[in-house]
N, C-alpha and C positions, 0 to 999 in steps of 0.2 A: 500476956499477949505474945503470940508467936509471929514474928516478923520475918519469916524466911522468904527468900527471893529465888525463883528458879532462873538459872543462867545457862546459856549454851554457848560453847566456844570450840574452837578447833585446837586440840591439845596434841602436840607432837604428830600432826597430820590426820588425827581422827576426831570427828565431831563428838563431843561429850556434853552431857547435861547433868546438872546437880542443883541442889538446894544450898543456899548460903545465907548467913545472917548478914545484914547490910554492913556490919562492922568487921566481918571476917577479912583477914588478910590473904592475899594470893599465896604467899609462902605456906601458910597453914592448910589451905585448900589442896595445894599440890602435894604436900607431905602427908597429911592425914587422910584425905579422901581418895586421892589417886595413888598414894604410896610411892611417889616420886621423891627420892631423898637426895637428889643432886644439888638442889638449891639449899644452901646451908644457912640456918638462922644464926648468923655471927653476932652482929651488934644490935640488930633489930631497930636501928636508927637511920639506915641508909647511908652509912658511912664506910663500910668495909667491902661491899660488893660481892660477898660470898654468896648471896642469895640471887644474883643476877640471872634473868631469863630474857628471852627475846619475845617481845610483843609487837606484832605487826612490823617487824623488822628493826625495832629499837631495843637495845639492851636496857632493861628496867630492874631496879631493885624490888623484888617481890615482897620484901618486908615493909615496904611503904605503899604498896599498891593494893587497893581494895578489891577483893575478889569479884564484887558486882561489877567493877569496871572491866572485867575481862569478858563480859557479855558481848558476843559477836566478833570477838578478837581471835587472832591466830597467836597461840602461845607455844613457844618451843622451849623446852628444858634440855639440859645436858643429855638426858636419856633419848631425846628426840634427834640428836646429831648422829651422823654416821649412816649406815645403810641397813636394810632389812637383813642382810647377810652378815650382820655384826661387824662390819668393817668400820674402822674409825673415819671420822671426818677429817679433812686435811688439817684443820686447826688442831685437833687432838693429836694427830701424828706428829706435827711439828713441835708441839709442846713436849711430847714424849722424847722425840729424837734430840731435842735441844736441852734436855734435862730441866725443863721449866716447871716440873712438879716435884715437890719435896714431900711435905706432910700431906698435901692434897686438899687441905681445907678450902683454900681460896681458889684452887685450880678450875673448878667448875664455873664459877662466876667470871673468872678471867677469860676462859675459853668462850663463854657466851658473849662477852663484850667484843673479843677479837673477831668472832664469827659475824656478829651484826655489823661491825665496822668494815670488815672485809667484803661483805656483801654489798654495802653501800658504795664503797670505793670501786668495786668490780663493775658495778652498774654504771658508774661515772667514767670508767676507764682511767682511774687515777691510782698511781702507786705512791702511798704516803711516805713521807720522810720519817726517819727514826724519831725525831722531835714530835711529829704529829701522832705517831703511835703512842709515845710516852703520854701525851696529852689525853688521848682517849682512854688510857688506863689509870688515870689519876684517881678515879673512884674506887680503886682496889688496894686493899691493905694485904701485904704478903710479909710474913715474918721469917720465912725460910730462904727464899731465893736471892733476895736483893735486887730483884726485878731484871737484872741484866739478861738472864736466860729467858725470861718471859718476853722481853722485847726482842731478843734475837729470834725466838720462835715466831713472834708475830710478824717480824720482818721477813722470815722465811716464807710465810704464807703468801707474801706478795711477790716473791721472787719469780722470775720468768720460769714458766713450766710448772709452777705449783697449781694444783687444781683447788678451787675454792668451793 
């Protein structure tokens, strides 16, 4: 019996449709069907954050999210940040300028969490403390940077004059 389900979502600003099995994970759909490799299958248990994407404004581990749940949602991957002119998003720029990327494995997930958090805080008119930024990044494992540069980069996103 073939139990495929048709879903439609907005992926990186474009409406897309595809067929998925009810048990398919979003990370597999993104990587296999849409060839978006930015979300990394790190632990596949929702512990490392390397697979984080933004769904309707929230950073979500795509390895724990069923693809069918993306029906009608707005999904943004690292490939969807920045501009059509290949300009980097402010989060990406700050991560690069602060040396917050080393091997790069966790970087895309970290960037997605910082982006989702910065958008929420921007909407509320709040500049979070360093401790609040640390708390929002607790779901990410990084073996290279020691987190200091990542937190410095996230803090810089909130500095006055930074475009989010």
